[in-house]
TORPA-4810 file (N, C-alpha, C, O; in nm, 3 decimals):
<nodes>
NODE_1_14.318_6.989_-3.018_14.408_6.896_-3.089_14.405_6.759_-3.044_14.390_6.664_-3.121_X
NODE_2_14.419_6.749_-2.905_14.411_6.594_-2.846_14.253_6.563_-2.813_14.233_6.462_-2.745_X
NODE_3_14.156_6.628_-2.848_14.024_6.632_-2.810_13.953_6.503_-2.897_14.010_6.456_-2.996_X
NODE_4_13.841_6.459_-2.855_13.786_6.357_-2.925_13.690_6.413_-3.024_13.603_6.496_-2.999_X
NODE_5_13.720_6.347_-3.165_13.640_6.369_-3.292_13.515_6.288_-3.274_13.513_6.167_-3.257_X
NODE_6_13.402_6.376_-3.281_13.280_6.315_-3.266_13.248_6.199_-3.357_13.315_6.181_-3.458_X
NODE_7_13.140_6.115_-3.323_13.093_6.008_-3.430_12.998_6.089_-3.536_12.932_6.191_-3.516_X
NODE_8_13.009_6.026_-3.634_12.916_6.042_-3.754_12.832_5.921_-3.797_12.858_5.801_-3.804_X
NODE_9_12.718_5.997_-3.823_12.605_5.875_-3.851_12.634_5.829_-3.991_12.668_5.909_-4.078_X
NODE_10_12.620_5.696_-4.014_12.626_5.637_-4.132_12.498_5.584_-4.180_12.463_5.607_-4.296_X
NODE_11_12.425_5.518_-4.102_12.308_5.444_-4.120_12.189_5.493_-4.026_12.209_5.496_-3.905_X
NODE_12_12.076_5.528_-4.076_11.960_5.553_-3.982_11.836_5.496_-4.036_11.828_5.486_-4.159_X
NODE_13_11.736_5.457_-3.962_11.596_5.428_-4.024_11.509_5.515_-3.932_11.536_5.542_-3.815_X
NODE_14_11.404_5.554_-3.998_11.298_5.650_-3.932_11.216_5.550_-3.833_11.201_5.434_-3.871_X
NODE_15_11.170_5.582_-3.728_11.094_5.501_-3.647_10.953_5.477_-3.696_10.886_5.553_-3.766_X
NODE_16_10.919_5.360_-3.647_10.768_5.342_-3.676_10.680_5.416_-3.594_10.690_5.421_-3.472_X
NODE_17_10.575_5.485_-3.675_10.483_5.567_-3.581_10.391_5.481_-3.515_10.332_5.402_-3.589_X
NODE_18_10.362_5.475_-3.385_10.294_5.373_-3.321_10.143_5.412_-3.355_10.110_5.531_-3.356_X
NODE_19_10.062_5.320_-3.379_9.918_5.324_-3.418_9.820_5.430_-3.322_9.730_5.509_-3.352_X
NODE_20_9.887_5.388_-3.188_9.802_5.432_-3.077_9.841_5.608_-3.087_9.753_5.695_-3.085_X
NODE_21_9.958_5.630_-3.096_10.011_5.765_-3.103_9.954_5.852_-3.224_9.931_5.972_-3.218_X
NODE_22_9.937_5.777_-3.327_9.896_5.838_-3.467_9.744_5.868_-3.426_9.685_5.971_-3.455_X
NODE_23_9.693_5.769_-3.359_9.518_5.775_-3.374_9.490_5.892_-3.258_9.380_5.948_-3.258_X
NODE_24_9.581_5.924_-3.171_9.555_6.015_-3.056_9.643_6.128_-3.107_9.676_6.209_-3.020_X
NODE_25_9.694_6.152_-3.248_9.748_6.264_-3.290_9.865_6.322_-3.208_9.870_6.445_-3.193_X
NODE_26_9.958_6.245_-3.154_10.067_6.278_-3.067_10.169_6.312_-3.161_10.184_6.243_-3.262_X
NODE_27_10.250_6.423_-3.134_10.367_6.475_-3.200_10.453_6.499_-3.110_10.430_6.498_-2.989_X
NODE_28_10.580_6.528_-3.173_10.701_6.581_-3.069_10.827_6.534_-3.089_10.850_6.465_-3.189_X
NODE_29_10.926_6.563_-2.997_11.062_6.526_-3.031_11.120_6.450_-2.892_11.140_6.509_-2.786_X
NODE_30_11.139_6.323_-2.912_11.203_6.234_-2.793_11.325_6.256_-2.803_11.376_6.240_-2.914_X
NODE_31_11.395_6.292_-2.705_11.552_6.319_-2.685_11.617_6.191_-2.622_11.584_6.158_-2.508_X
NODE_32_11.700_6.126_-2.687_11.772_6.036_-2.625_11.902_6.048_-2.603_11.963_6.106_-2.693_X
NODE_33_11.984_6.001_-2.480_12.112_5.983_-2.475_12.157_5.841_-2.525_12.095_5.740_-2.492_X
NODE_34_12.266_5.839_-2.604_12.316_5.727_-2.658_12.440_5.720_-2.652_12.514_5.814_-2.680_X
NODE_35_12.485_5.582_-2.605_12.636_5.566_-2.599_12.669_5.484_-2.720_12.608_5.381_-2.751_X
NODE_36_12.775_5.540_-2.791_12.802_5.494_-2.932_12.939_5.415_-2.909_13.042_5.478_-2.885_X
NODE_37_12.937_5.285_-2.917_13.063_5.192_-2.868_13.179_5.240_-2.983_13.173_5.325_-3.072_X
NODE_38_13.270_5.162_-2.946_13.393_5.179_-3.034_13.386_5.104_-3.171_13.470_5.113_-3.261_X
NODE_39_13.283_5.035_-3.170_13.232_4.951_-3.282_13.152_5.034_-3.391_13.129_4.994_-3.505_X
NODE_40_13.107_5.172_-3.328_13.020_5.247_-3.404_12.856_5.197_-3.390_12.771_5.261_-3.452_X
NODE_41_12.821_5.094_-3.317_12.709_5.064_-3.290_12.640_5.113_-3.136_12.709_5.097_-3.035_X
NODE_42_12.506_5.172_-3.125_12.454_5.217_-2.997_12.477_5.088_-2.909_12.461_4.974_-2.953_X
NODE_43_12.515_5.118_-2.782_12.546_5.013_-2.681_12.445_5.044_-2.562_12.397_4.952_-2.496_X
NODE_44_12.418_5.166_-2.538_12.311_5.202_-2.436_12.236_5.294_-2.496_12.300_5.374_-2.563_X
NODE_45_12.077_5.313_-2.494_11.993_5.404_-2.536_11.901_5.434_-2.411_11.828_5.345_-2.370_X
NODE_46_11.903_5.552_-2.352_11.816_5.611_-2.250_11.732_5.731_-2.285_11.774_5.811_-2.370_X
NODE_47_11.622_5.749_-2.228_11.541_5.873_-2.244_11.592_5.979_-2.160_11.602_5.974_-2.038_X
NODE_48_11.626_6.083_-2.240_11.668_6.220_-2.170_11.535_6.308_-2.160_11.520_6.384_-2.064_X
NODE_49_11.433_6.294_-2.267_11.325_6.379_-2.263_11.226_6.295_-2.332_11.230_6.264_-2.451_X
NODE_50_11.131_6.258_-2.241_11.001_6.177_-2.317_10.892_6.284_-2.354_10.888_6.402_-2.320_X
NODE_51_10.797_6.207_-2.440_10.693_6.269_-2.491_10.541_6.185_-2.461_10.431_6.230_-2.428_X
NODE_52_10.587_6.043_-2.489_10.466_5.960_-2.476_10.544_5.819_-2.475_10.638_5.799_-2.552_X
NODE_53_10.501_5.726_-2.387_10.552_5.593_-2.383_10.587_5.517_-2.509_10.694_5.464_-2.537_X
NODE_54_10.471_5.523_-2.582_10.478_5.458_-2.727_10.569_5.515_-2.804_10.647_5.435_-2.857_X
NODE_55_10.589_5.656_-2.834_10.675_5.742_-2.900_10.825_5.711_-2.860_10.913_5.696_-2.945_X
NODE_56_10.846_5.702_-2.728_10.989_5.700_-2.648_11.036_5.538_-2.708_11.144_5.522_-2.764_X
NODE_57_10.954_5.445_-2.692_11.001_5.305_-2.737_11.033_5.293_-2.899_11.134_5.245_-2.950_X
NODE_58_10.924_5.346_-2.963_10.985_5.361_-3.118_11.118_5.426_-3.143_11.203_5.383_-3.220_X
NODE_59_11.127_5.536_-3.069_11.246_5.631_-3.100_11.369_5.534_-3.074_11.458_5.516_-3.157_X
NODE_60_11.363_5.468_-2.937_11.468_5.374_-2.903_11.484_5.244_-2.996_11.594_5.192_-3.017_X
NODE_61_11.391_5.208_-3.038_11.396_5.084_-3.098_11.473_5.130_-3.263_11.542_5.056_-3.334_X
NODE_62_11.440_5.246_-3.285_11.488_5.270_-3.415_11.654_5.309_-3.407_11.745_5.256_-3.470_X
NODE_63_11.660_5.406_-3.321_11.789_5.441_-3.279_11.897_5.310_-3.263_12.006_5.314_-3.319_X
NODE_64_11.861_5.213_-3.192_11.920_5.098_-3.157_11.990_5.037_-3.296_12.101_4.985_-3.302_X
NODE_65_11.906_5.056_-3.393_11.958_4.994_-3.535_12.044_5.084_-3.616_12.084_5.044_-3.725_X
NODE_66_12.077_5.204_-3.571_12.156_5.292_-3.646_12.317_5.259_-3.641_12.367_5.194_-3.549_X
NODE_67_12.378_5.303_-3.734_12.522_5.265_-3.741_12.596_5.405_-3.754_12.548_5.496_-3.820_X
NODE_68_12.727_5.417_-3.679_12.801_5.548_-3.684_12.931_5.505_-3.723_12.971_5.388_-3.716_X
NODE_69_13.001_5.611_-3.767_13.139_5.603_-3.761_13.184_5.645_-3.621_13.156_5.758_-3.579_X
NODE_70_13.257_5.553_-3.546_13.277_5.574_-3.395_13.355_5.711_-3.383_13.421_5.752_-3.479_X
NODE_71_13.347_5.781_-3.266_13.434_5.870_-3.226_13.570_5.839_-3.213_13.600_5.725_-3.177_X
NODE_72_13.661_5.925_-3.238_13.794_5.876_-3.229_13.891_5.989_-3.149_13.870_6.110_-3.160_X
NODE_73_13.988_5.939_-3.075_14.093_5.997_-2.969_14.217_5.953_-3.021_14.235_5.831_-3.027_X
NODE_74_14.311_6.036_-3.063_14.436_6.010_-3.095_14.432_5.896_-3.219_14.516_5.808_-3.241_X
NODE_75_14.319_5.921_-3.289_14.289_5.835_-3.433_14.258_5.705_-3.402_14.278_5.617_-3.486_X
NODE_76_14.202_5.674_-3.274_14.177_5.537_-3.240_14.014_5.559_-3.183_13.972_5.656_-3.120_X
NODE_77_13.944_5.442_-3.225_13.790_5.450_-3.190_13.768_5.437_-3.035_13.824_5.355_-2.961_X
NODE_78_13.692_5.516_-3.006_13.663_5.521_-2.849_13.490_5.541_-2.858_13.419_5.595_-2.942_X
NODE_79_13.458_5.467_-2.723_13.315_5.507_-2.702_13.279_5.656_-2.650_13.358_5.721_-2.582_X
NODE_80_13.150_5.702_-2.687_13.122_5.829_-2.659_12.972_5.840_-2.633_12.900_5.756_-2.687_X
NODE_81_12.922_5.929_-2.560_12.785_5.966_-2.549_12.761_6.060_-2.611_12.843_6.151_-2.620_X
NODE_82_12.613_6.065_-2.685_12.576_6.169_-2.769_12.419_6.182_-2.743_12.347_6.087_-2.713_X
NODE_83_12.381_6.305_-2.756_12.243_6.348_-2.741_12.169_6.328_-2.863_12.214_6.403_-2.949_X
NODE_84_12.065_6.252_-2.911_11.994_6.225_-3.011_11.828_6.273_-3.011_11.746_6.231_-2.930_X
NODE_85_11.805_6.353_-3.103_11.664_6.396_-3.112_11.589_6.337_-3.214_11.615_6.375_-3.328_X
NODE_86_11.493_6.243_-3.197_11.396_6.181_-3.285_11.260_6.267_-3.298_11.192_6.295_-3.199_X
NODE_87_11.231_6.302_-3.419_11.114_6.371_-3.422_10.993_6.288_-3.495_11.001_6.222_-3.598_X
NODE_88_10.892_6.310_-3.422_10.753_6.251_-3.471_10.654_6.348_-3.505_10.601_6.420_-3.421_X
NODE_89_10.623_6.352_-3.650_10.533_6.458_-3.688_10.426_6.376_-3.796_10.463_6.310_-3.893_X
NODE_90_10.296_6.395_-3.757_10.193_6.347_-3.851_10.200_6.422_-3.984_10.244_6.537_-3.982_X
NODE_91_10.163_6.372_-4.090_10.174_6.428_-4.233_10.032_6.423_-4.267_9.994_6.461_-4.378_X
</nodes>
């Protein structure tokens, strides 16, 4: 009842696939810890699970541009930390 209602993703963009990673055929999932502010924008982004420095950076850059409906506690927006997975797959 008085728990925190989680944030909802409103806008996201796919990360740019770095040329070096594409060339070396690197794929995988970067896991990030993201603090979503009470304004719905990521305020802190850090690596929880790395796969490659170039892919990590691309994932972080993309997630920093995302927009969320902020988490709510007692119907008021609050900051919260979430785990975000960013997938890199060559097609």
